[in-house]
C-alpha positions as CSV (number, residue, x, y, z in Angstrom):
1,M,-149.5,-73.0,37.0
2,V,-146.0,-72.6,36.4
3,T,-143.2,-75.1,36.4
4,K,-139.5,-74.5,36.4
5,F,-139.2,-76.0,32.9
6,Y,-142.3,-75.4,31.4
7,D,-145.5,-73.0,31.7
8,L,-148.5,-75.0,31.3
9,K,-150.9,-72.1,30.1
10,Y,-149.0,-73.0,26.4
11,L,-149.9,-76.8,26.7
12,K,-153.4,-76.6,25.0
13,G,-151.8,-74.6,22.1
14,D,-149.0,-76.9,21.9
15,L,-150.8,-79.9,21.4
16,T,-152.9,-78.3,18.7
17,G,-149.9,-76.8,16.7
18,G,-148.2,-80.2,17.3
19,L,-151.1,-82.3,16.3
20,V,-151.6,-80.4,13.1
21,A,-148.4,-79.9,12.0
22,G,-147.7,-83.8,12.2
23,V,-150.9,-84.6,10.2
24,V,-149.6,-81.8,7.6
25,A,-146.3,-83.4,7.7
26,L,-147.0,-87.0,7.0
27,P,-148.3,-87.1,3.2
28,L,-145.3,-84.8,2.4
29,A,-142.9,-87.2,4.4
30,L,-144.0,-90.0,2.5
31,A,-143.7,-88.4,-0.5
32,F,-140.3,-86.8,0.1
33,G,-139.3,-90.3,0.8
34,V,-140.2,-91.8,-2.5
35,Q,-138.7,-88.9,-4.2
36,S,-135.2,-89.2,-2.6
37,G,-135.0,-93.2,-3.8
38,L,-135.0,-94.6,-0.3
39,G,-138.7,-95.3,-0.3
40,A,-141.4,-93.7,1.8
41,I,-140.5,-95.3,5.0
42,A,-137.1,-93.0,5.1
43,G,-139.1,-89.9,4.8
44,L,-141.2,-90.9,7.4
45,Y,-138.2,-91.9,9.7
46,G,-136.7,-88.4,8.8
47,A,-139.7,-87.0,10.0
48,I,-139.8,-88.2,13.4
49,A,-135.7,-88.1,14.3
50,V,-135.7,-84.3,12.7
51,G,-138.8,-83.4,13.8
52,I,-138.4,-84.4,17.6
53,F,-134.6,-83.6,18.2
54,A,-134.5,-80.4,16.2
55,A,-137.6,-78.9,18.6
56,I,-135.6,-80.0,21.6
57,F,-132.3,-79.1,21.0
58,G,-132.9,-76.4,18.6
59,G,-132.9,-72.3,18.9
60,T,-136.7,-71.6,17.3
61,A,-139.6,-72.3,19.9
62,T,-142.1,-72.9,17.3
63,Q,-140.2,-74.5,14.6
64,A,-141.2,-77.8,12.9
65,S,-138.6,-79.8,11.3
66,G,-138.7,-82.4,8.6
67,P,-137.7,-83.4,4.9
68,T,-138.3,-80.5,2.8
69,G,-138.3,-80.1,-1.1
70,P,-134.6,-78.8,-1.3
71,M,-132.9,-81.4,0.9
72,T,-135.0,-84.4,-0.7
73,V,-133.0,-82.9,-4.1
74,V,-129.8,-83.2,-2.9
75,S,-130.3,-86.4,-0.7
76,A,-131.6,-88.0,-4.2
77,A,-129.1,-86.7,-6.5
78,L,-126.5,-88.4,-3.5
79,V,-128.5,-92.0,-4.0
80,A,-128.2,-91.8,-7.6
81,S,-124.4,-91.0,-7.4
82,A,-123.7,-93.6,-4.5
83,V,-125.8,-96.3,-6.4
84,E,-124.0,-95.4,-9.9
85,M,-120.7,-96.0,-7.9
86,T,-121.6,-99.2,-6.3
87,G,-124.3,-100.8,-8.6
88,S,-126.9,-101.2,-6.1
89,L,-128.9,-99.4,-3.2
90,E,-128.2,-102.2,-1.0
91,S,-124.7,-101.6,-1.5
92,A,-124.8,-97.8,-1.4
93,M,-126.6,-97.7,1.7
94,A,-123.2,-97.1,3.8
95,I,-122.1,-94.4,1.8
96,I,-125.6,-92.9,2.1
97,V,-125.9,-93.1,5.7
98,A,-122.0,-91.8,6.0
99,T,-123.0,-88.7,4.4
100,F,-126.4,-88.0,5.9
101,L,-124.8,-88.6,9.4
102,L,-121.6,-86.4,8.5
103,G,-123.8,-83.5,7.1
104,G,-125.9,-83.4,10.6
105,L,-122.2,-83.6,12.3
106,F,-121.3,-80.3,10.1
107,Q,-124.2,-78.7,11.0
108,I,-123.6,-79.3,14.6
109,V,-119.8,-77.9,14.1
110,F,-121.6,-75.0,12.1
111,G,-123.5,-73.5,15.1
112,L,-120.6,-74.1,17.5
113,I,-118.2,-71.9,15.4
114,N,-120.9,-69.5,14.5
115,I,-121.4,-70.0,10.9
116,A,-124.7,-68.5,10.9
117,G,-123.3,-65.1,10.9
118,Y,-122.3,-66.0,7.2
119,V,-124.9,-67.5,5.8
120,K,-126.7,-64.3,5.6
121,Y,-124.1,-63.3,3.0
122,F,-125.5,-65.5,0.3
123,P,-126.8,-63.5,-2.7
124,Y,-130.3,-63.5,-3.5
125,P,-129.6,-64.5,-7.3
126,V,-127.9,-67.4,-6.1
127,V,-130.3,-68.6,-3.6
128,S,-133.5,-67.7,-5.9
129,G,-131.5,-69.9,-8.9
130,F,-131.1,-72.6,-6.7
131,M,-134.2,-72.8,-5.0
132,S,-136.1,-72.7,-8.4
133,G,-133.9,-75.0,-9.7
134,V,-135.0,-77.3,-7.0
135,G,-138.5,-77.1,-7.3
136,L,-138.2,-77.3,-11.3
137,I,-136.2,-81.2,-10.4
138,I,-139.2,-81.8,-7.9
139,V,-141.8,-81.3,-11.1
140,I,-139.5,-83.1,-13.7
141,L,-138.7,-85.9,-11.4
142,Q,-142.4,-86.8,-10.7
143,I,-143.4,-86.3,-14.5
144,F,-143.6,-90.0,-14.8
145,P,-144.7,-91.1,-11.6
146,F,-147.8,-88.6,-12.4
147,V,-148.8,-91.1,-15.1
148,G,-147.8,-94.2,-13.7
149,L,-144.5,-95.0,-15.2
150,T,-141.2,-95.4,-13.6
151,S,-139.0,-92.1,-14.0
152,A,-135.3,-92.1,-15.0
153,K,-133.0,-90.5,-12.1
154,S,-132.1,-87.2,-13.7
155,T,-133.8,-84.6,-15.1
156,W,-131.8,-84.6,-18.3
157,L,-132.6,-88.3,-18.7
158,V,-136.4,-87.4,-18.0
159,M,-136.6,-84.9,-20.9
160,Q,-135.1,-86.9,-23.3
161,D,-137.4,-89.7,-22.6
162,L,-140.6,-87.7,-23.0
163,P,-141.9,-89.4,-25.8
164,R,-142.6,-92.6,-23.8
165,L,-145.1,-90.4,-21.6
166,F,-147.5,-90.6,-24.3
167,S,-147.2,-93.9,-25.6
168,E,-147.2,-95.8,-22.3
169,F,-149.0,-93.5,-19.7
170,N,-151.1,-95.4,-17.5
171,W,-154.9,-93.7,-17.4
172,Q,-155.9,-94.8,-14.2
173,A,-152.4,-93.4,-12.5
174,L,-153.0,-90.3,-14.3
175,A,-156.7,-90.1,-13.1
176,L,-155.8,-90.5,-9.6
177,G,-152.8,-87.8,-9.8
178,G,-155.1,-85.2,-11.3
179,L,-157.5,-86.0,-8.7
180,T,-154.9,-85.3,-6.1
181,V,-154.0,-81.7,-7.4
182,L,-157.6,-80.9,-8.1
183,I,-158.3,-81.9,-4.2
184,Y,-154.9,-80.0,-3.2
185,Y,-155.8,-76.6,-4.8
186,V,-159.6,-76.6,-4.4
187,F,-160.1,-78.0,-1.0
188,P,-158.9,-74.8,0.9
189,Y,-161.9,-73.3,-0.6
190,I,-164.0,-75.3,1.4
191,T,-162.2,-75.2,4.8
192,K,-158.6,-74.4,5.9
193,V,-159.0,-76.5,9.1
194,I,-158.1,-79.8,7.8
195,P,-154.7,-80.0,5.7
196,S,-155.7,-80.5,1.7
197,A,-152.5,-82.5,1.0
198,L,-154.0,-85.0,4.0
199,V,-157.4,-85.0,2.4
200,A,-156.3,-85.4,-1.2
201,L,-154.1,-88.1,0.0
202,I,-156.9,-90.2,1.7
203,I,-159.5,-89.2,-0.9
204,A,-157.4,-90.2,-3.9
205,T,-156.2,-93.2,-2.2
206,L,-159.4,-94.6,-1.5
207,V,-160.7,-94.0,-4.9
208,G,-157.8,-96.0,-6.3
209,Y,-158.2,-98.6,-3.9
210,F,-162.2,-99.4,-3.8
211,L,-162.1,-99.1,-7.5
212,S,-159.2,-102.0,-7.6
213,W,-157.3,-99.6,-10.4
214,D,-154.2,-100.8,-11.1
215,V,-151.8,-98.5,-10.5
216,P,-148.2,-98.5,-8.6
217,I,-148.4,-98.1,-5.3
218,I,-146.0,-97.3,-2.4
219,G,-145.6,-101.1,-1.2
220,E,-145.0,-102.7,2.1
221,I,-143.7,-100.3,4.5
222,P,-142.1,-101.4,7.7
223,S,-144.1,-101.0,10.9
224,G,-142.5,-100.9,14.6
225,L,-139.5,-99.0,15.6
226,P,-136.7,-98.9,13.0
227,S,-132.8,-100.5,13.7
228,L,-129.7,-99.0,13.4
229,Q,-128.3,-98.6,9.8
230,L,-124.4,-98.3,10.8
231,D,-123.4,-101.4,8.9
232,G,-120.4,-100.7,6.8
233,I,-119.7,-97.0,7.6
234,F,-116.4,-97.5,8.9
235,S,-114.9,-99.6,5.7
236,I,-116.2,-97.5,3.1
237,D,-113.5,-97.5,0.1
238,S,-111.7,-94.2,-0.1
239,S,-113.0,-93.8,-3.4
240,A,-116.2,-92.4,-1.7
241,F,-114.5,-89.8,0.4
242,I,-114.9,-87.1,-2.0
243,L,-118.5,-88.1,-3.0
244,I,-119.2,-88.2,0.8
245,G,-117.6,-84.8,1.6
246,E,-118.8,-82.7,-1.3
247,Y,-122.8,-83.6,-0.4
248,A,-122.4,-83.9,3.4
249,T,-121.3,-80.2,2.9
250,I,-124.0,-79.1,0.2
251,L,-126.5,-80.9,2.9
252,A,-125.5,-78.9,5.8
253,V,-125.1,-75.7,4.4
254,L,-128.6,-76.2,2.4
255,G,-130.0,-77.4,5.6
256,S,-128.9,-74.5,7.5
257,I,-130.3,-71.9,4.8
258,D,-133.7,-73.6,4.8
259,S,-134.0,-73.9,8.8
260,L,-132.7,-70.1,9.3
261,L,-135.1,-68.8,6.8
262,T,-137.7,-70.5,8.3
263,S,-136.5,-69.2,11.9
264,V,-137.3,-65.7,10.7
265,I,-140.3,-66.6,9.6
266,A,-141.5,-67.9,12.8
267,D,-139.8,-64.9,14.6
268,N,-141.8,-62.3,12.3
269,M,-145.2,-64.3,13.3
270,T,-144.4,-64.8,17.1
271,K,-142.5,-61.4,17.6
272,T,-139.7,-63.5,19.0
273,K,-135.7,-64.0,18.3
274,H,-134.4,-67.7,17.8
275,N,-131.2,-68.4,18.2
276,S,-129.1,-69.2,15.0
277,N,-126.4,-71.1,16.5
278,R,-128.6,-73.0,18.8
279,E,-131.0,-73.9,15.7
280,L,-128.1,-75.3,13.6
281,I,-127.1,-77.4,16.5
282,G,-130.5,-79.0,16.9
283,Q,-130.8,-79.3,13.3
284,G,-127.5,-81.1,12.9
285,I,-128.5,-83.5,16.1
286,G,-131.9,-84.3,14.5
287,N,-130.3,-85.0,10.8
288,A,-127.4,-87.0,12.7
289,I,-129.7,-89.3,14.6
290,A,-132.4,-89.5,11.0
291,A,-129.3,-90.5,9.4
292,I,-128.2,-93.5,11.9
293,F,-131.7,-95.1,11.7
294,G,-131.9,-94.4,7.8
295,G,-133.9,-91.4,7.6
296,I,-133.5,-88.8,5.1
297,P,-132.0,-85.1,6.4
298,G,-134.8,-82.3,6.7
299,A,-134.6,-78.8,7.8
300,G,-137.2,-76.4,9.2
301,A,-140.4,-76.7,7.2
302,T,-142.3,-73.6,6.5
303,K,-145.5,-75.1,6.1
304,G,-145.4,-77.0,9.2
305,T,-143.9,-74.1,11.1
306,V,-146.5,-71.7,9.8
307,V,-149.6,-74.0,10.8
308,N,-147.7,-75.2,14.3
309,I,-147.9,-71.2,14.9
310,N,-151.4,-70.6,13.4
311,S,-153.0,-73.5,15.4
312,G,-151.6,-72.3,18.8
313,G,-147.9,-73.6,19.1
314,R,-145.7,-71.5,21.1
315,T,-142.9,-73.8,22.8
316,R,-140.7,-76.5,21.5
317,V,-143.0,-78.9,23.4
318,S,-145.4,-78.0,19.8
319,G,-142.3,-79.0,17.6
320,T,-141.7,-82.4,19.7
321,I,-145.5,-83.3,19.4
322,H,-145.6,-83.0,15.7
323,G,-142.5,-85.8,15.9
324,L,-144.2,-88.0,18.1
325,V,-147.5,-87.8,16.1
326,L,-145.6,-89.2,13.3
327,L,-144.2,-92.0,15.3
328,A,-147.6,-92.5,16.5
329,V,-148.4,-93.2,12.7
330,L,-145.5,-95.2,12.1
331,L,-146.3,-97.8,14.9
332,G,-150.4,-97.5,14.3
333,L,-150.9,-96.9,10.5
334,G,-148.0,-97.8,9.1
335,K,-149.1,-100.6,6.8
336,L,-152.0,-99.1,5.6
337,A,-149.6,-96.5,3.9
338,G,-148.2,-98.8,1.6
339,Y,-151.7,-98.6,-0.5
340,I,-150.9,-95.1,-1.3
341,P,-150.4,-94.9,-5.1
342,L,-147.3,-93.5,-6.3
343,S,-148.8,-91.1,-8.6
344,V,-150.9,-89.4,-5.8
345,L,-147.5,-88.8,-4.2
346,A,-146.6,-87.1,-7.5
347,G,-149.6,-85.2,-7.2
348,L,-148.6,-83.8,-4.2
349,L,-145.3,-83.4,-5.0
350,I,-145.9,-81.4,-8.0
351,P,-147.6,-78.4,-6.8
352,I,-144.9,-78.0,-4.1
353,G,-142.0,-78.0,-6.6
354,F,-144.0,-75.2,-8.5
355,K,-144.4,-73.2,-4.9
356,I,-140.5,-73.7,-4.6
357,V,-139.8,-71.9,-7.4
358,D,-139.0,-68.4,-7.1
359,T,-141.7,-66.6,-9.3
360,K,-140.6,-63.2,-7.6
361,G,-137.1,-63.6,-8.7
362,L,-137.9,-64.8,-12.4
363,K,-140.7,-61.8,-12.9
364,H,-138.1,-59.4,-12.4
365,L,-135.4,-60.8,-14.5
366,L,-135.5,-58.3,-17.0
367,R,-135.8,-55.3,-14.7
368,V,-132.8,-56.7,-11.9
369,P,-129.3,-55.3,-12.8
370,R,-128.1,-57.7,-15.5
371,A,-125.4,-59.2,-13.7
372,D,-128.0,-60.6,-11.1
373,A,-130.0,-62.0,-13.9
374,I,-127.0,-63.8,-15.3
375,V,-126.3,-65.3,-12.4
376,L,-129.3,-66.4,-11.5
377,I,-130.2,-67.9,-14.5
378,I,-126.8,-69.9,-14.4
379,V,-127.5,-70.9,-11.1
380,L,-131.1,-72.0,-12.3
381,L,-129.8,-73.9,-15.3
382,M,-126.9,-75.6,-13.4
383,T,-129.2,-76.8,-10.9
384,T,-131.8,-78.2,-13.0
385,F,-129.4,-80.2,-15.3
386,G,-126.0,-80.0,-13.9
387,S,-124.6,-80.6,-10.5
388,L,-126.4,-78.8,-7.4
389,I,-122.9,-78.5,-5.8
390,Q,-121.4,-76.9,-8.6
391,A,-124.3,-74.8,-9.2
392,V,-124.1,-73.1,-6.0
393,G,-120.0,-72.7,-6.2
394,V,-120.2,-71.1,-9.4
395,G,-122.9,-68.7,-8.1
396,L,-121.1,-67.6,-5.5
397,L,-118.2,-66.8,-7.5
398,L,-120.0,-65.4,-10.1
399,A,-121.8,-63.1,-7.8
400,S,-118.6,-62.0,-5.9
401,L,-116.8,-60.9,-9.2
402,L,-119.4,-59.1,-10.9
403,F,-120.0,-57.2,-7.9
404,M,-116.4,-56.5,-7.8
405,K,-116.2,-55.6,-11.3
406,R,-119.6,-53.2,-11.0
407,S,-117.6,-51.5,-7.8
408,S,-114.7,-50.9,-9.8
409,D,-116.6,-49.3,-12.7
410,I,-118.5,-47.1,-10.2
411,S,-115.1,-46.1,-9.1
412,E,-113.9,-44.8,-12.2
413,E,-116.7,-43.0,-13.0
414,G,-115.8,-41.2,-9.8
415,L,-118.7,-41.6,-7.6
416,N,-118.4,-42.1,-3.9
417,V,-118.6,-45.9,-3.2
418,G,-117.1,-45.7,0.1
419,T,-115.2,-48.8,2.0
420,L,-117.7,-50.8,2.7
421,A,-121.7,-50.4,2.5
422,G,-123.3,-49.6,5.6
423,F,-124.9,-46.8,8.3
424,D,-122.3,-44.2,9.3
425,G,-123.9,-44.1,12.5
426,E,-127.0,-42.2,14.3
427,K,-125.5,-38.4,14.7
428,P,-127.2,-36.1,12.7
429,W,-125.5,-34.4,9.7
430,Q,-124.8,-30.9,10.0
431,D,-127.8,-29.8,7.3
432,E,-130.1,-32.3,9.8
433,K,-129.1,-30.9,13.1
434,E,-131.9,-28.2,13.7
435,F,-134.6,-30.7,12.5
436,Y,-133.4,-33.7,14.5
437,E,-133.1,-31.6,17.8
438,A,-136.8,-30.7,17.1
439,Y,-138.4,-33.9,16.0
440,K,-136.1,-36.6,16.9
441,D,-138.7,-38.4,18.8
442,K,-141.0,-38.9,15.9
443,V,-138.7,-39.3,12.9
444,Y,-135.8,-41.6,12.4
445,I,-133.0,-40.6,9.8
446,K,-130.9,-43.3,8.4
447,H,-127.4,-42.7,6.3
448,L,-126.6,-45.5,3.7
449,Y,-123.6,-45.3,2.2
450,G,-121.7,-47.4,-0.6
451,P,-123.5,-49.7,-2.8
452,L,-126.5,-51.7,-1.2
453,F,-125.4,-55.1,-2.1
454,F,-126.0,-58.9,-0.7
455,G,-123.2,-58.5,1.9
456,F,-125.1,-55.6,3.4
457,T,-128.6,-56.7,3.6
458,S,-128.9,-58.8,6.6
459,H,-127.4,-55.9,8.7
460,F,-129.8,-53.3,7.1
461,Q,-132.9,-55.3,7.9
462,D,-131.5,-55.7,11.0
463,E,-131.1,-51.8,11.8
464,I,-134.5,-51.3,9.9
465,K,-136.1,-53.9,12.7
466,N,-134.8,-52.0,15.6
467,I,-136.7,-48.7,15.0
468,P,-138.9,-48.2,17.8
469,D,-142.8,-48.7,16.7
470,D,-144.0,-45.1,18.0
471,V,-141.6,-43.5,15.2
472,K,-144.1,-41.6,12.7
473,A,-141.7,-41.5,9.6
474,L,-138.3,-42.9,8.4
475,I,-136.2,-40.9,6.0
476,I,-133.5,-42.9,4.1
477,R,-130.7,-40.7,2.8
478,M,-129.4,-42.4,-0.1
479,D,-126.8,-39.4,-1.3
480,R,-123.8,-42.2,-0.9
481,V,-125.5,-45.4,-2.5
482,P,-124.3,-45.4,-6.3
483,Y,-125.6,-48.8,-7.0
484,I,-128.4,-51.5,-5.8
485,D,-128.3,-55.1,-6.8
486,Q,-131.3,-57.7,-6.5
487,S,-130.4,-58.5,-3.0
488,G,-130.5,-54.8,-1.7
489,L,-133.7,-54.0,-3.9
490,Y,-135.8,-57.0,-2.2
491,A,-134.4,-55.9,1.1
492,L,-135.2,-52.9,0.9
493,E,-138.8,-54.0,-0.3
494,N,-138.8,-56.3,2.7
495,A,-138.1,-53.2,5.1
496,V,-140.6,-51.1,3.3
497,L,-143.4,-53.8,3.8
498,D,-142.4,-54.3,7.8
499,L,-142.4,-50.4,8.3
500,E,-145.7,-50.1,6.6
501,K,-147.2,-52.5,8.6
502,R,-146.1,-50.8,11.8
503,G,-147.3,-47.6,10.6
504,I,-144.3,-46.0,9.9
505,K,-144.3,-43.9,6.8
506,V,-140.8,-44.2,4.8
507,V,-139.4,-41.4,2.8
508,L,-136.3,-41.4,0.4
509,T,-133.8,-38.8,-0.1
510,C,-131.1,-37.7,-2.6
511,V,-131.5,-41.1,-4.4
512,Q,-129.1,-41.2,-7.2
513,Q,-130.0,-42.6,-10.9
514,Q,-129.0,-46.3,-10.9
515,P,-130.8,-47.2,-7.4
516,L,-133.9,-45.0,-8.6
517,D,-134.3,-46.8,-11.9
518,K,-134.1,-49.9,-10.8
519,L,-136.3,-49.1,-7.4
520,I,-139.2,-48.0,-10.5
521,S,-138.0,-51.3,-12.2
522,I,-139.8,-53.7,-10.0
523,D,-142.5,-51.2,-9.0
524,I,-141.1,-50.6,-5.1
525,V,-141.4,-47.2,-6.5
526,P,-144.6,-45.9,-7.3
527,D,-146.3,-48.9,-5.4
528,L,-144.9,-49.2,-2.2
529,I,-142.9,-45.6,-2.1
530,P,-145.0,-43.1,-3.8
531,K,-142.9,-40.5,-6.1
532,T,-144.5,-37.7,-3.5
533,Q,-142.4,-39.5,-1.0
534,I,-139.0,-39.4,-2.8
535,F,-137.2,-36.0,-2.6
536,D,-134.0,-34.3,-4.3
537,S,-133.1,-32.9,-1.0
538,I,-133.3,-33.4,2.5
539,D,-134.7,-30.1,3.4
540,E,-137.7,-30.6,0.9
541,S,-138.4,-34.2,2.9
542,F,-138.3,-32.2,6.0
543,A,-141.1,-29.7,4.9
544,Y,-143.0,-32.7,3.3
545,L,-143.0,-34.6,6.8
546,K,-143.8,-31.0,8.8
547,S,-147.0,-30.6,6.7
548,E,-147.8,-34.5,6.5
549,F,-148.1,-34.9,10.2
550,K,-148.5,-31.2,11.5
551,I,-145.3,-31.6,13.1
């Protein structure tokens, strides 16, 4: 039965997907709320508001949204700065709420002016360094709660305070935190039907409760619907305006990147295409509504979205149900959540922090272009021990300057750089015409020209996705590609992986020395593209394909 607005054949899958995604989101919402400095209830409020309204108004049908690690780290930094400015959390709430609200409004504006078209140009080293820094911040700030102690609000102060860790730790809190981590990692080997984070939360909490262990707990959580938190936001002192503007901007930009990356994952899983601008508008509406009720901001949550899709979710109803499940928990079980030990939440957040760290980017630090490695390290260190906002700004500036420097060096070497990186159309070159006319339905030829760098990777990946599934092979001509950066390397790697899954063989021809060296350095060659599929001339690649496919 099909209605005008909803196809009921999706109802069962949406109900199941939304329910499971909501169950997965519950412990993380509580943990991120505590991490933010506003308390577990703020995480729950944020998860409910963003989960429901981003699903209704967003542009990704299967997106499950809520508080995420990166957004929570920025929120925590804001809370610490606002409290330092005003002297107390109560006095700082107007600044905090105004910032969250403005960040949501910025996202709505981003969607209206198509800012999503520019977010994709962020260089990989900047994103990698920032995300790894965020992961380390989460881990470092949970070290003391993991052993039952209060923690400093900055990573630098935590590192300075480490000696106290060994003299004052609470062994009972440490035991519960360790039990949580153990269950989190081991339980998936037993079954993946029930989320391991929820199992770890429940078991460790029950152990602490029935053994009457003396460990810090969340404490009383308000039950019932939240009240508006708009008191004082229209009478904020002008000295706070810069702080509000800075953090609202970084929350909006980070939330947009976080959500759009998850949208791409959802597209790949469901073979659909999200609406980027609508997604940002939906996320902005969700974050704005979360703000006025005192909730922390969020974004598209990768884990929740994947769980939703794998459990049958196919429409925005599933994301809405995910938020409603959390609302039901708030109304019915909020008081029970108050007994959860803080060390248990730390035991959930520490593995999540390590997952956010980009091990792939760090592993290749000595193999990617030196300029990219330098940018990644600087952004990582500035994010972890300095200012998140300045880290992104400095990273973008350095990446752009270093790329311009490299382009200048290439030009001085007399190589053909081209005006812009890109494809030069689908028409065959002179030395391809005979083969093209004979095999154009079976083999695609793509011509690249100019450096394969962060400004071009998104377009490159879009072009690859447009190749029909019935094509047998793709020849990528790289005669005119003198340089490839870390973003380009990973874009090419992802493209090859996608094509291999579709049964399309990738052949490279006329690869210049720098790109070839970098492809070998991170094992794209020969692990993904064997050396037998790399040729010095286009004629050699034609002969190989004729022999390989008997065409």
